[in-house]
C-alpha positions in Angstrom: 23.0 -6.2 -1.9 22.3 -5.9 -5.8 22.2 -2.8 -7.5 18.4 -3.0 -8.9 17.5 -3.9 -5.0 19.4 -1.2 -3.6 17.6 1.3 -6.1 14.1 0.0 -4.1 15.1 0.9 -1.1 13.0 4.2 -1.3 10.7 6.0 1.6 7.6 5.1 1.1 4.7 6.5 3.2 1.0 5.3 3.2 -2.0 5.9 5.4 -4.2 2.9 7.2 -7.5 3.8 8.2 -10.2 1.5 10.0 -13.5 0.8 11.7 -15.3 3.5 9.5 -18.6 2.2 10.6 -20.9 3.3 8.0 -24.0 3.3 9.8 -27.0 1.1 9.0 -29.1 4.1 7.4 -26.2 4.2 4.9 -25.1 7.6 6.5 -20.5 8.3 6.7 -19.4 10.1 10.3 -18.9 13.6 8.5 -16.1 13.0 10.6 -14.4 10.5 8.4 -14.9 12.8 5.6 -12.9 15.6 7.2 -10.1 12.6 8.0 -10.3 11.7 4.2 -9.7 15.9 3.0 -6.7 15.7 5.6 -5.8 12.2 4.1 -6.2 13.5 0.4 -3.5 16.8 1.5 -0.9 14.5 3.0 -0.6 13.0 -0.5 0.3 9.4 0.7 1.3 7.2 -1.5 -1.7 5.0 -1.2 -4.3 3.8 1.7 -5.4 0.6 3.1 -8.4 0.1 5.2 -8.4 -2.6 7.5 -11.9 -3.7 8.3 -15.2 -2.6 9.6 -16.1 0.0 7.2 -19.9 -0.9 8.0 -22.0 -2.5 10.5 -23.4 -5.6 10.3 -24.1 -7.8 12.8 -25.0 -11.3 13.3 -27.9 -11.0 14.3 -28.8 -8.1 11.6 -31.8 -8.9 8.9 -30.6 -6.3 6.7 -31.1 -7.3 2.6 -28.6 -7.3 -0.2 -30.1 -4.1 -1.2 -29.6 -2.3 1.9 -26.1 -3.7 2.6 -25.1 -2.4 -1.2 -26.4 1.0 0.1 -23.8 0.7 3.3 -20.8 0.2 0.6 -22.6 2.6 -1.9 -22.1 5.5 0.8 -18.8 4.3 1.8 -17.4 4.4 -1.5 -18.8 8.0 -2.1 -16.8 8.7 0.8 -13.5 7.8 -0.4 -14.2 9.2 -3.8 -11.8 12.1 -2.6 -9.0 9.5 -2.7 -9.7 8.3 -6.1 -10.4 11.8 -7.6 -6.5 12.3 -6.5 -4.9 8.9 -7.7 -4.4 7.7 -4.7 -4.9 4.0 -4.3 -7.0 2.4 -2.2 -6.4 -1.5 -0.8 -9.3 -3.0 1.7 -9.6 -5.6 3.6 -12.8 -7.1 5.4 -13.7 -7.1 9.3 -15.9 -8.9 11.6 -18.7 -6.5 10.6 -18.4 -7.0 7.2 -18.4 -10.4 7.0 -20.6 -12.0 9.8 -23.2 -13.3 7.5 -23.2 -14.2 3.9 -25.4 -11.5 3.1 -22.6 -9.1 4.5 -19.4 -11.1 2.5 -21.5 -10.7 -0.4 -21.8 -7.1 0.0 -18.0 -6.5 0.3 -17.3 -8.9 -2.6 -19.8 -7.1 -4.7 -18.1 -3.7 -3.6 -14.6 -4.5 -4.1 -15.3 -6.1 -7.4 -13.4 -3.7 -9.2 -10.3 -3.6 -6.9 -7.8 -3.8 -9.8 -8.8 -0.9 -10.7 -9.3 1.0 -7.2 -5.4 -0.3 -6.7 -4.3 1.5 -9.7 -1.4 2.2 -10.7 -0.8 -0.9 -7.9 -1.1 -4.4 -9.0 -2.5 -6.7 -6.9 -2.4 -10.1 -6.8 -4.5 -13.0 -5.8 -6.9 -15.9 -6.6 -9.9 -14.3 -8.4 -13.5 -16.1 -7.4 -17.0 -16.0 -8.7 -18.3 -15.7 -5.5 -16.8 -14.7 -1.7 -13.7 -16.7 -0.4 -11.7 -15.5 2.4 -8.3 -16.6 0.5 -9.3 -15.1 -2.6 -9.4 -11.5 -3.9 -10.9 -9.3 -2.5 -10.6 -11.1 0.7 -7.2 -11.8 0.8 -4.3 -10.6 -1.8 -1.0 -9.1 -1.8 0.6 -5.6 -3.5 4.3 -5.0 -4.0 5.0 -1.4 -4.2 8.9 0.5 -3.9 10.1 -2.6 -2.8 7.3 -3.5 0.0 5.2 -6.8 0.1 1.8 -6.1 1.4 0.1 -9.1 2.3 -3.8 -8.1 2.9 -5.7 -11.0 5.0 -8.9 -12.1 6.2 -8.3 -11.5 10.0 -11.9 -10.8 11.5 -11.9 -12.8 15.2 -8.8 -14.1 16.9 -7.5 -16.9 14.9 -6.1 -17.3 11.5 -8.4 -19.7 9.7 -6.6 -22.5 7.5 -7.2 -21.2 4.2 -6.0 -17.4 4.6 -2.6 -18.9 6.8 -2.0 -21.4 3.9 -2.5 -18.2 1.7 -0.1 -16.1 3.6 2.3 -18.8 4.3 2.7 -19.3 0.0 2.0 -15.2 -0.5 5.0 -14.7 2.2 7.5 -17.1 0.8 7.7 -15.7 -2.7 8.2 -12.5 -1.3 11.9 -13.4 -0.1 13.5 -10.2 -2.2 11.3 -7.6 -0.3 13.2 -5.1 1.8 9.9 -5.5 4.2 7.2 -7.6 4.7 3.8 -6.0 6.1 0.9 -7.9 7.0 -2.3 -6.2 7.5 -5.8 -7.6 9.3 -8.8 -6.2 10.6 -8.2 -8.4 14.3 -4.8 -7.7 16.7 -2.8 -10.0 17.7 -3.0 -8.8 21.2 -5.8 -7.4 22.6 -5.3 -3.6 24.7 -8.9 -3.6 25.8 -10.1 -6.6 26.2 -9.0 -10.3 26.5 -6.4 -11.7 24.0 -6.3 -15.6 23.2 -2.9 -16.6 23.7 -2.7 -18.8 21.7 -3.7 -17.1 18.7 -0.7 -14.5 19.6 1.3 -17.1 19.8 0.7 -19.0 17.0 0.2 -16.3 14.5 2.7 -13.9 16.0 5.2 -17.2 15.8 4.1 -17.5 12.0 4.7 -13.9 11.4 8.6 -14.0 13.0 9.1 -17.0 11.0 8.2 -15.2 7.5 10.1 -12.1 8.5 7.3 -9.5 8.8 8.6 -6.5 9.9 5.0 -5.1 11.2 1.1 -6.4 11.6 -1.2 -3.3 11.1 -4.8 -4.1 12.5 -7.7 -2.2 13.5 -11.3 -3.1 15.5 -10.2 -2.3 19.0 -11.0 1.6 18.4 -7.9 2.0 20.4 -4.5 4.0 18.9 -1.8 1.6 19.8 1.8 0.5 19.0 3.6 -2.1 20.5 6.1 -4.7 20.3 4.3 -7.7 21.4 6.1 -10.6 23.4 5.1 -13.8 21.5 7.7 -15.8 23.7 10.6 -14.9 26.3 13.0 -13.9 23.1 10.4 -12.7 20.3 8.6 -10.2 19.5 6.6 -8.8 16.6 5.3 -5.0 16.5 2.1 -4.3 16.1 0.2 -1.4 15.4 -3.5 -0.5 15.6 -5.1 2.1 13.6 -8.0 3.4 16.0 -11.2 4.2 14.6 -10.8 6.3 11.6 -14.9 8.2 12.2 -14.9 8.6 16.1 -18.3 6.7 16.0 -17.6 5.1 19.6 -14.2 4.4 21.4 -13.3 1.8 24.0 -10.8 2.5 27.0 -7.3 1.1 27.6 -7.6 -2.2 29.6 -6.0 -1.7 33.1 -3.3 -4.2 32.0 -2.9 -1.5 29.4 -2.9 1.2 31.5 0.1 -0.7 34.1 2.1 -1.4 30.5 2.0 2.1 29.4 2.4 4.1 32.7 -0.5 6.0 32.9 -0.9 8.5 35.7 -3.0 11.7 35.7 -4.2 11.6 32.5 -0.7 10.5 30.8 0.3 7.3 29.3 3.9 6.2 27.4 3.2 4.1 24.5 5.1 0.9 24.6 6.6 1.3 20.9 8.2 5.1 20.4 8.0 6.3 24.1 5.6 9.1 23.1 3.2 10.2 25.6 -0.5 10.7 25.0 -3.4 11.6 26.4 -6.8 9.3 28.1 -10.1 10.3 30.0 -10.8 8.8 33.1 -12.5 5.8 31.9 -9.4 4.9 30.2 -10.3 6.0 26.7 -8.1 7.7 24.7 -8.5 11.7 24.7 -8.5 11.9 20.8 -11.6 10.3 19.0 -11.2 10.0 15.1 -7.5 8.5 13.9 -5.4 7.3 11.9 -1.8 6.0 11.3 0.7 7.1 8.9 3.2 4.6 8.0 6.8 5.3 6.5 8.8 2.8 5.6 12.7 3.4 4.2 15.1 0.3 4.0 13.2 -1.6 5.4 13.0 0.5 8.9 9.1 1.1 9.8 7.9 4.0 11.5 4.5 4.7 12.5 2.8 8.3 13.3 -0.8 8.5 14.9 -2.7 11.5 13.8 -6.5 12.8 14.7 -9.0 15.0 13.7 -9.2 18.1 16.1 -12.5 19.5 16.5 -12.1 22.4 14.2 -11.5 19.7 11.4 -7.9 20.1 11.3 -5.6 17.7 11.8 -3.9 17.3 15.5 -0.9 15.4 17.2 -1.9 12.0 18.6 0.9 12.5 20.6 1.2 15.3 23.8 
């Protein structure tokens, strides 16, 4: 290891939020506004948003003007981060990109990404219209010796254009102390059906490219697991939960068995800590986010929850 690389191996702490779901009437849940306040107090290096900031749907008929109002509301809720000098790095979710009007709304909302991310530098291909392998849908950032790849993964499959971009992006990050990939949809579902093909193909791709962890949202559940891609290969996956607590899903029967859930308590597969669930399999805490720290290539993830008083409470029991 060179002296210059050793100097980069510093501890970096950042926060990941997801599934804010600004309502069709452009209302941001009060819980998310409180989460933003708590995040500012924790002074992270930066904040990543892993999708579904809005609530667009396949069959809605919202106009571009309405979609723009959603994003204006979201950006307003994020303003305390900007005021505190905390960079924000977004990716889109399925609800942000179902229809052309949704993709255009996301594209326009983050047209100032270079400014929002400052002093971090975003790297990616500039485009004049929404393209999923270009800014602000897919791009990368290098910070404190970490390489962050923010990719447009909005269903159980990596689009060919995005995978091609990601392959080239990771190939150019060989000197990083750790590589992290962020997308909206997880490799493995903990509340529904997993696409074995996606898990195997994309999971193997992440392992081959020495990715330390894949961080996702989508499932409105906080989770941390070393996902088995094959009999001998695993990839770390951290899912964030919904940072607005708007609605929640329950753990599947298979996930509850994996977490050895009994009498309302479960054990997180990675980390081994205990957390509470309700009788329907939903986690006790509704509004959550993940705080991730990386030091010397080692990735640690801690889930936090918003308590009834508006203060942070441990997600772990």
